[in-house]
Structures are given as C-alpha cells and as structure tokens.
Backbone as a ProteinNet text record, in pm:
[ID]
protein_1_A
[PRIMARY]
XXXXXXXXXXXXXXXXXXXXXXXXXXXXXXXXXXXXXXXXXXXXXXXXXXXXXXXXXXXXXXXXXXXXXXXXXXXXXXXXXXXXXX
[TERTIARY]
92.6	-0.5	70.7	200.7	270.4	352	375.2	465.6	334.7	220.9	145.9	108.6	106.2	112	196.8	347	484.8	460.3	412.6	392.8	300.6	177.9	99.2	157.3	244.2	288.8	374.3	419.9	530.8	424.5	342.7	281.4	172.4	104.6	-6.3	59.5	163.5	225	257.3	278.2	312.1	212.4	95.5	-29.8	-5.8	94.6	135.8	177.7	254.4	320.1	234.7	98.2	-2.2	14.4	-4.9	-38.7	66.7	196.2	287.6	292.5	260.4	273.6	168.5	38.7	-59.5	-19.2	6.7	35.3	175	284.4	392.9	323.1	237.9	198.1	104.5	28.1	-73.4	24	85.9	188.2	100.6	32.1	-88.1	-126.1	-156.4	-214.3	-351.4	-425	-562.4	-657.3	-610.8	-747.7	-692.1	-569.7	-551.6	-514.3	-587.6	-558.1	-444.9	-393	-253.8	-255.5	-388.9	-432.4	-448.4	-514.4	-509.7	-354.1	-288.1	-157.7	-65.8	-70	23.5	-42.3	-205.7	-256.6	-203.4	-246.5	-184.6	-24	44.8	188.6	239.2	145.6	199.4	157.6	54.1	-7.5	111.7	155	275.3	417.9	435.5	544.7	502.4	430.7	367.8	394.9	353.3	337.2	484.7	546.5	706.3	789.6	817.3	886.4	838.2	713.2	642.7	712	656.7	704.9	861.6	919.8	1084.3	1094.3	1041.8	1067.8	1004	914.9	830.7	918.8	841.2	919.1	827.3	727.2	628.7	696.5	759.4	809.1	702.4	605.4	464	452.9	438	418.6	513.2	628.6	754.1	787.1	779.2	796.9	690	546.6	464.5	495.3	512.4	536.7	647.7	772.8	886.2	845.7	795	762.7	678.8	587.3	445.9	529.7	583.8	648	736.2	832.3	908.5	806.9	730	636.8	550.1	482.2	373.8	464.9	593	666.9	687.9	680.3	745.5	584.5	476.9	331.7	371.3	358	342.7	428.1	560.3	672.4	606.9	541.9	491.1	351.1	286.8	119	213.1	293.8	336.8	397.1	484.6	559.8	442.2	323	249.9	172.1	131.7	58.4	109.4	245.3	309.6	313.7	345.5	359.1	198.3	85.4	-52	-73.3	-14.4	-27.6	61.9	173.4	238.6	192.7
-121.8	2.6	116.5	105.6	237.7	260	141.7	173.9	273.7	227.8	253	418.8	447.1	579	665.9	629.8	697.8	697.4	608.2	629.7	756.7	745.8	847.9	1026.8	986.2	1109	1188.4	1086.8	1136.9	1212.6	1116.1	1144.9	1249.6	1237.8	1381.8	1494.3	1534.2	1671.7	1665.7	1567.2	1567.7	1661	1638.5	1683.4	1850.5	1929.3	2052.4	2060.4	1987	2003.8	2023.8	1963.9	2028.9	2150.6	2218.7	2365.6	2445	2398.1	2489.1	2495.4	2362.1	2353.6	2415.7	2444.1	2514.2	2654.7	2697.1	2873.4	2899.7	2827.1	2828.6	2828.2	2730.2	2741	2867.5	2885	2981.3	3117.3	3151.4	3252.8	3357.1	3276.2	3334.2	3262.5	3328.6	3278.1	3340.8	3358.6	3445.1	3375.3	3230.5	3149.1	3103.3	3145.2	3121	3254	3259.4	3395.7	3391.6	3503.2	3526.3	3466.7	3513	3522.8	3340	3289.3	3151.7	3089.6	3102.2	3042.8	3075	3214	3261.4	3177.5	3173.6	3146.1	2983.5	2910.5	2753.7	2725.4	2819	2816.9	2859.8	2968.2	3028.4	2891.1	2829.3	2724.2	2598.6	2557.5	2456.2	2525.1	2656.1	2682.2	2655	2673	2664.4	2523.8	2444.1	2280.6	2217.5	2302.1	2213.6	2209.8	2308.7	2240.8	2127.4	2094.5	1995.8	1880.2	1907.8	1775	1707.3	1820.5	1794.5	1694.2	1733.4	1696.4	1561	1519.2	1403.1	1263.5	1170.6	1036.9	999.1	1031.5	991.4	999.9	899.3	917	972.2	923.5	991.7	1107.5	1162.5	1320.4	1377	1363.3	1429	1438.8	1306.1	1328	1406	1360.9	1444.5	1615.4	1638	1792.1	1846.9	1763.7	1817	1838.7	1725.7	1712.9	1841.6	1840.4	1908.2	2071.6	2109.1	2249	2306.3	2182.2	2242.5	2241.4	2130.1	2154.7	2263	2268.7	2404	2551.9	2520.4	2660.7	2732.5	2592.6	2619.2	2695	2648.6	2668.3	2836.8	2877.5	2989	3098.8	3050.4	3135.6	3155.9	3060.3	3086.6	3167.6	3167.5	3240.6	3415.6	3436.2	3543.8	3619.1	3512.9	3593.6	3630.5	3535.9	3576.5	3678	3691.4	3760.9	3917.3	3903.8	4031.3	4099.6	4023.5	4030.5	4112.6	4054	4085.2	4217.5	4263	4401.2	4520.9	4470.1	4564.8	4602.9
11.5	5	-8.4	83.6	118.3	-58.7	-109.3	-230.1	-345.2	-362.5	-460.2	-401.2	-258.4	-219.8	-297.6	-235.2	-293.3	-463.2	-511.3	-692.8	-696	-641.8	-669.7	-616.9	-483.6	-469	-535.8	-611.2	-742.1	-866.3	-905.5	-1042.5	-982.3	-895.5	-893.9	-927.9	-856.2	-894.7	-1044.1	-1087.2	-1236.9	-1344.1	-1281	-1352.7	-1357.8	-1283.7	-1313.2	-1434	-1491.3	-1604.7	-1730.3	-1749.2	-1848.3	-1841.3	-1706.5	-1698.4	-1722.8	-1731	-1778.9	-1922.8	-1954.5	-2139.5	-2179.4	-2136.3	-2181.2	-2158.6	-2043.2	-2051.2	-2150.5	-2177.4	-2249.8	-2404.6	-2457	-2576.3	-2596.2	-2531.1	-2548.3	-2526.7	-2446.6	-2414.8	-2312	-2229.5	-2180.6	-2064.4	-1944	-1808.2	-1772.4	-1894.4	-1870.6	-1798.3	-1828	-1739.9	-1567.6	-1546.1	-1413.9	-1331.9	-1210.8	-1152.8	-1045.4	-1052.6	-988.4	-833.6	-783.9	-659.6	-625.8	-670.5	-713.8	-687.8	-793.8	-796.8	-649.5	-628.9	-500.2	-376.1	-387.7	-257	-201.9	-348.7	-319.4	-309	-367	-331.6	-224	-115.6	2.6	60.4	55.7	126.9	131.6	11.9	-14.7	74	61.4	140.2	288.7	340.4	500.6	515.7	433.9	452.5	448.4	361.5	360.1	456.8	566.7	669.3	773.1	754.8	830.1	760.8	633.9	516.8	574	563.5	560	672.3	771.6	898.4	960.7	847.2	847.6	846.8	937.5	861.7	787.1	755.6	637.4	496.1	420.6	332.7	210.5	231.7	90.9	116.7	243.8	253.8	239.4	271	256.7	77.4	18.2	-139	-201	-189.9	-203.2	-224.7	-104.5	-72.1	-117.2	-156.6	-230.3	-376.6	-444.2	-597.4	-627.4	-523.9	-577.4	-563	-450.1	-446.7	-552.9	-614.3	-698.7	-825.3	-882.8	-977.5	-985.9	-817.3	-813.9	-858.6	-815.4	-839.6	-973.9	-1016.2	-1196	-1257.6	-1210.2	-1256.6	-1213	-1087.6	-1051.6	-1137.7	-1160.2	-1224.7	-1384.8	-1434.4	-1582.5	-1546.7	-1448.6	-1466.6	-1391.3	-1325.6	-1273.2	-1427.3	-1483.6	-1625.1	-1721.9	-1709.9	-1841.6	-1823.1	-1662	-1615.2	-1613	-1596.1	-1610.4	-1786.4	-1888	-2000.1	-2055.9	-1989.2	-2029.3	-1965.3	-1875.5	-1822.8	-1894.2	-1983.5	-2040	-2183.4
[MASK]
++++++++++++++++++++++++++++++++++++++++++++++++++++++++++++++++++++++++++++++++++++++

C-alpha cells in the first residue's frame, strides 16, 4: 500500500506539467488567477517544513515534488500575467 501511495505522491504533482505547457504554448495565463496561484503556493511553502521533518516518506515526497512543480506553474503564471499588463 505504501508503494502505491509513494508512486501517487510522485505522479499527482506531474499534472502541473500540462498547466505549464498550456501557458507556454498559448503565451497566456489568462485562465489562471494570480491570487489562486500565489495562494496555493503559499500554502505549499507553509506545509514544506513539516513535510521535510516528517518520517512519512509519502508526505515528504509529495510535498517536495509538488512544491517544485507548482513553483514552475506560479513562475509561468506570473511571467505571463506581467506580459499581459504591458
């Protein structure tokens, strides 16, 4: 059971990649709100210290992988939201 959960902990955050690709291809982040992206990202930052200290490998793995990939989503959203305002 733990192996399946660990695989899911890695696979689930990979769904951030289609968001990044969508933003990149369209050169637009119009369907993503800045407050949503930053709100989720801030929650991930707040959870990260607990995840890093946790002995639960599933929670730790998910939190690290999700933080890294969602940080890319936030970066792309902010990049293209800025371009839209210029």
